Backbone as a chain_set.jsonl record, in Angstrom:
{"seq": "XXXXXXXXXXXXXXXXXXXXXXXXXXXXXXXXXXXXXXXXXXXXXXXXXXXXXXXXXXXXXXXXXXXXXXXXXXXXX", "coords": {"N": [[-5.355, -9.298, 11.703], [-5.137, -7.299, 8.834], [-2.216, -6.344, 6.95], [0.122, -4.117, 5.402], [2.958, -4.295, 3.393], [5.514, -2.384, 2.185], [7.957, -2.178, -0.207], [10.426, -0.081, -0.028], [12.601, 0.37, -1.659], [11.848, -0.416, -4.154], [9.687, 1.113, -4.788], [8.637, 3.822, -6.776], [7.462, 6.186, -6.19], [4.993, 7.041, -7.349], [2.51, 7.582, -6.325], [0.041, 6.353, -6.781], [-1.078, 4.328, -5.169], [-1.604, 5.719, -2.829], [-3.623, 7.435, -3.651], [-5.724, 5.686, -4.341], [-6.426, 4.245, -2.082], [-9.043, 3.19, -0.073], [-9.32, 3.637, 2.635], [-7.592, 5.648, 3.21], [-4.975, 5.36, 4.349], [-2.395, 5.332, 3.526], [0.556, 7.178, 2.763], [2.891, 9.537, 1.384], [6.314, 9.252, 2.059], [8.605, 11.353, 3.872], [11.18, 10.875, 3.541], [13.878, 9.868, 1.361], [14.341, 7.246, -0.963], [16.829, 4.722, -1.863], [16.9, 4.802, -4.615], [16.265, 7.404, -5.119], [13.687, 8.437, -4.805], [10.685, 9.68, -3.245], [8.988, 7.545, -1.193], [6.067, 5.429, -0.76], [4.287, 4.949, 2.324], [2.878, 3.235, 5.154], [0.524, 4.738, 7.27], [-1.388, 4.276, 9.2], [-1.898, 1.365, 10.277], [-3.869, -0.017, 11.654], [-6.334, 0.529, 10.56], [-6.483, -0.748, 8.149], [-8.202, -2.643, 5.708], [-7.612, -4.758, 4.16], [-8.109, -4.838, 1.389], [-6.539, -4.886, -0.863], [-6.249, -3.16, -3.024], [-4.253, -1.255, -3.268], [-1.976, -2.82, -3.794], [-2.713, -3.913, -6.217], [-2.82, -1.73, -8.013], [-0.205, -0.852, -8.039], [2.452, -0.152, -10.085], [5.045, -1.03, -9.881], [5.131, -3.315, -8.406], [5.627, -3.191, -5.654], [4.26, -3.503, -3.34], [2.888, -5.527, -0.822], [0.14, -7.272, 0.524], [-0.843, -8.575, 3.518], [-3.054, -10.812, 4.916], [-3.549, -12.696, 6.85], [-4.994, -15.171, 6.622], [-7.677, -14.423, 6.556], [-10.289, -13.574, 4.393], [-11.186, -10.748, 2.753], [-13.926, -9.313, 1.176], [-14.278, -7.025, -1.255], [-15.976, -6.337, -3.358], [-19.193, -7.534, -4.163], [-20.194, -10.11, -6.164]], "CA": [[-5.479, -7.953, 11.161], [-4.373, -7.143, 7.597], [-1.069, -5.451, 6.993], [0.704, -3.778, 4.116], [4.403, -4.172, 3.376], [5.937, -1.64, 1.008], [9.403, -2.239, -0.436], [10.767, 1.299, -0.36], [13.629, 0.419, -2.693], [11.209, -0.66, -5.449], [8.671, 2.156, -4.988], [9.148, 4.992, -7.489], [6.77, 7.376, -5.719], [3.958, 7.491, -8.287], [1.368, 7.957, -5.48], [-1.213, 5.705, -7.167], [-1.619, 3.616, -4.011], [-2.121, 6.725, -1.888], [-4.86, 7.988, -4.202], [-6.808, 4.712, -4.446], [-6.721, 3.593, -0.801], [-10.349, 3.632, 0.427], [-9.202, 4.007, 4.046], [-6.654, 6.769, 3.294], [-3.961, 5.03, 5.358], [-1.077, 5.406, 2.917], [1.025, 8.535, 2.494], [4.253, 9.587, 0.873], [7.317, 9.481, 3.09], [9.421, 12.549, 3.734], [12.533, 10.387, 3.291], [14.139, 9.466, -0.018], [14.871, 5.886, -1.078], [18.123, 4.565, -2.524], [16.717, 5.171, -6.023], [16.056, 8.847, -5.211], [12.256, 8.762, -4.828], [9.895, 9.639, -2.021], [8.253, 6.289, -1.295], [4.816, 5.323, -0.004], [4.391, 4.27, 3.611], [1.643, 3.044, 5.907], [0.462, 5.671, 8.392], [-2.283, 3.762, 10.244], [-2.154, -0.028, 9.909], [-5.043, -0.549, 12.346], [-7.53, 0.778, 9.752], [-6.393, -1.488, 6.885], [-9.264, -3.643, 5.557], [-7.098, -5.852, 3.348], [-8.773, -4.85, 0.082], [-5.469, -5.15, -1.841], [-6.285, -2.235, -4.157], [-2.932, -0.631, -3.378], [-1.077, -3.777, -4.437], [-3.159, -4.114, -7.596], [-2.491, -0.582, -8.85], [1.227, -0.542, -7.987], [3.116, -0.587, -11.314], [6.372, -1.566, -9.56], [4.925, -4.499, -7.565], [6.367, -2.896, -4.437], [3.354, -3.608, -2.192], [2.297, -6.825, -0.483], [-0.889, -7.182, 1.555], [-0.948, -9.801, 4.295], [-4.383, -10.803, 5.52], [-3.57, -13.703, 7.917], [-6.008, -16.196, 6.439], [-9.008, -13.866, 6.427], [-10.546, -13.045, 3.062], [-12.106, -9.622, 2.746], [-14.525, -9.142, -0.136], [-14.588, -5.617, -1.484], [-17.134, -6.272, -4.236], [-20.012, -8.751, -4.175], [-20.623, -10.425, -7.524]], "C": [[-4.611, -7.861, 9.91], [-3.209, -6.18, 7.782], [-0.505, -5.249, 5.606], [2.21, -3.644, 4.284], [4.789, -3.485, 2.071], [7.455, -1.7, 0.926], [9.848, -0.865, -0.923], [11.826, 1.414, -1.448], [13.089, 0.083, -4.083], [10.17, 0.411, -5.784], [9.292, 3.355, -5.703], [8.373, 6.272, -7.155], [5.692, 7.91, -6.639], [2.681, 7.948, -7.576], [0.044, 7.329, -5.88], [-1.861, 5.005, -5.98], [-2.238, 4.576, -3.003], [-3.476, 7.239, -2.355], [-6.016, 6.997, -4.191], [-7.193, 4.055, -3.127], [-8.057, 4.091, -0.238], [-10.309, 4.083, 1.887], [-8.278, 5.21, 4.261], [-5.582, 6.546, 4.37], [-2.551, 4.975, 4.787], [-0.737, 6.861, 2.64], [2.437, 8.457, 1.951], [5.201, 9.965, 2.003], [8.053, 10.791, 2.836], [10.889, 12.173, 3.496], [12.65, 9.929, 1.842], [14.779, 8.082, -0.025], [16.243, 5.887, -1.755], [18.053, 5.025, -3.983], [16.433, 6.656, -6.214], [14.611, 9.289, -5.274], [11.699, 8.852, -3.411], [8.996, 8.424, -2.162], [6.98, 6.32, -0.443], [5.067, 4.602, 1.31], [3.024, 4.207, 4.283], [1.63, 4.012, 7.085], [-0.462, 5.198, 9.51], [-2.703, 2.34, 9.888], [-3.407, -0.602, 10.567], [-6.329, -0.37, 11.535], [-7.533, 0.027, 8.423], [-7.469, -2.571, 6.829], [-8.831, -4.799, 4.659], [-7.698, -5.937, 1.962], [-7.806, -5.125, -1.074], [-5.474, -4.204, -3.048], [-4.925, -1.58, -4.35], [-1.958, -1.541, -4.114], [-1.441, -3.98, -5.907], [-2.732, -2.958, -8.495], [-0.999, -0.259, -8.894], [1.937, -1.058, -9.244], [4.478, -1.231, -11.063], [6.322, -2.831, -8.727], [5.734, -4.355, -6.268], [5.531, -3.102, -3.175], [2.836, -5.03, -2.052], [1.287, -6.599, 0.625], [-1.011, -8.541, 2.216], [-2.253, -9.763, 5.073], [-4.534, -11.861, 6.613], [-4.731, -14.688, 7.806], [-7.433, -15.675, 6.294], [-9.186, -13.292, 5.03], [-11.575, -11.928, 3.174], [-12.626, -9.437, 1.334], [-14.935, -7.697, -0.307], [-15.847, -5.472, -2.342], [-17.895, -7.604, -4.169], [-20.499, -8.963, -5.598], [-21.71, -11.458, -7.51]], "O": [[-3.462, -8.302, 9.927], [-3.226, -5.317, 8.659], [-0.641, -6.11, 4.737], [2.685, -2.968, 5.197], [4.435, -3.948, 0.987], [8.154, -1.322, 1.866], [9.668, -0.527, -2.093], [11.934, 2.456, -2.095], [13.786, 0.271, -5.08], [9.817, 0.588, -6.95], [10.343, 3.85, -5.296], [8.601, 7.316, -7.765], [5.492, 9.122, -6.707], [1.857, 8.637, -8.178], [-0.996, 7.736, -5.363], [-3.077, 5.085, -5.807], [-3.27, 4.28, -2.399], [-4.376, 7.452, -1.543], [-7.17, 7.401, -4.047], [-8.21, 3.364, -3.071], [-8.198, 5.28, 0.045], [-11.179, 4.837, 2.324], [-8.192, 5.733, 5.372], [-5.318, 7.424, 5.191], [-1.611, 4.609, 5.493], [-1.608, 7.672, 2.326], [3.096, 7.422, 2.052], [4.93, 10.869, 2.793], [8.108, 11.272, 1.704], [11.732, 13.043, 3.276], [11.65, 9.641, 1.184], [15.645, 7.78, 0.797], [16.745, 6.934, -2.164], [19.019, 5.568, -4.519], [16.365, 7.127, -7.349], [14.321, 10.39, -5.741], [12.183, 8.184, -2.496], [8.303, 8.292, -3.171], [6.846, 7.134, 0.471], [5.95, 3.749, 1.402], [2.14, 5.02, 4.013], [2.611, 4.101, 7.823], [-0.343, 5.658, 10.645], [-3.747, 2.136, 9.267], [-3.954, -1.589, 10.074], [-7.317, -1.054, 11.8], [-8.483, 0.15, 7.649], [-7.635, -3.331, 7.782], [-9.609, -5.724, 4.425], [-7.786, -7.032, 1.407], [-8.23, -5.553, -2.147], [-4.748, -4.45, -4.011], [-4.493, -1.373, -5.484], [-1.198, -1.08, -4.965], [-0.562, -4.194, -6.742], [-2.32, -3.188, -9.632], [-0.578, 0.545, -9.725], [2.018, -2.269, -9.451], [5.01, -1.907, -11.944], [7.369, -3.372, -8.372], [6.429, -5.28, -5.849], [6.025, -2.902, -2.065], [2.407, -5.655, -3.022], [1.535, -5.832, 1.556], [-1.254, -9.544, 1.546], [-2.529, -8.807, 5.797], [-5.584, -11.909, 7.253], [-5.378, -14.999, 8.807], [-8.322, -16.446, 5.933], [-8.304, -12.587, 4.539], [-12.696, -12.145, 3.634], [-11.841, -9.407, 0.386], [-15.816, -7.197, 0.392], [-16.68, -4.601, -2.093], [-17.284, -8.672, -4.125], [-21.147, -8.088, -6.172], [-22.201, -11.853, -8.567]]}, "num_chains": 1, "name": "protein.A"}
């Protein structure tokens, strides 16, 4: 099963990942990071499809997507 790891100390709270997630499984935390930002967090990891869009749009490279050897294809070319 895919999983998302978000480094809360690198996230600046831009919410881009929350807006682009096709499964709507990311949300902004109610806690503040060391840098003083509300950071993104995973709210339902069981629905993650491993598309990696969140990691691609993150300007701070604070998101890693682990897919455990399975490759999910979002677009067919």
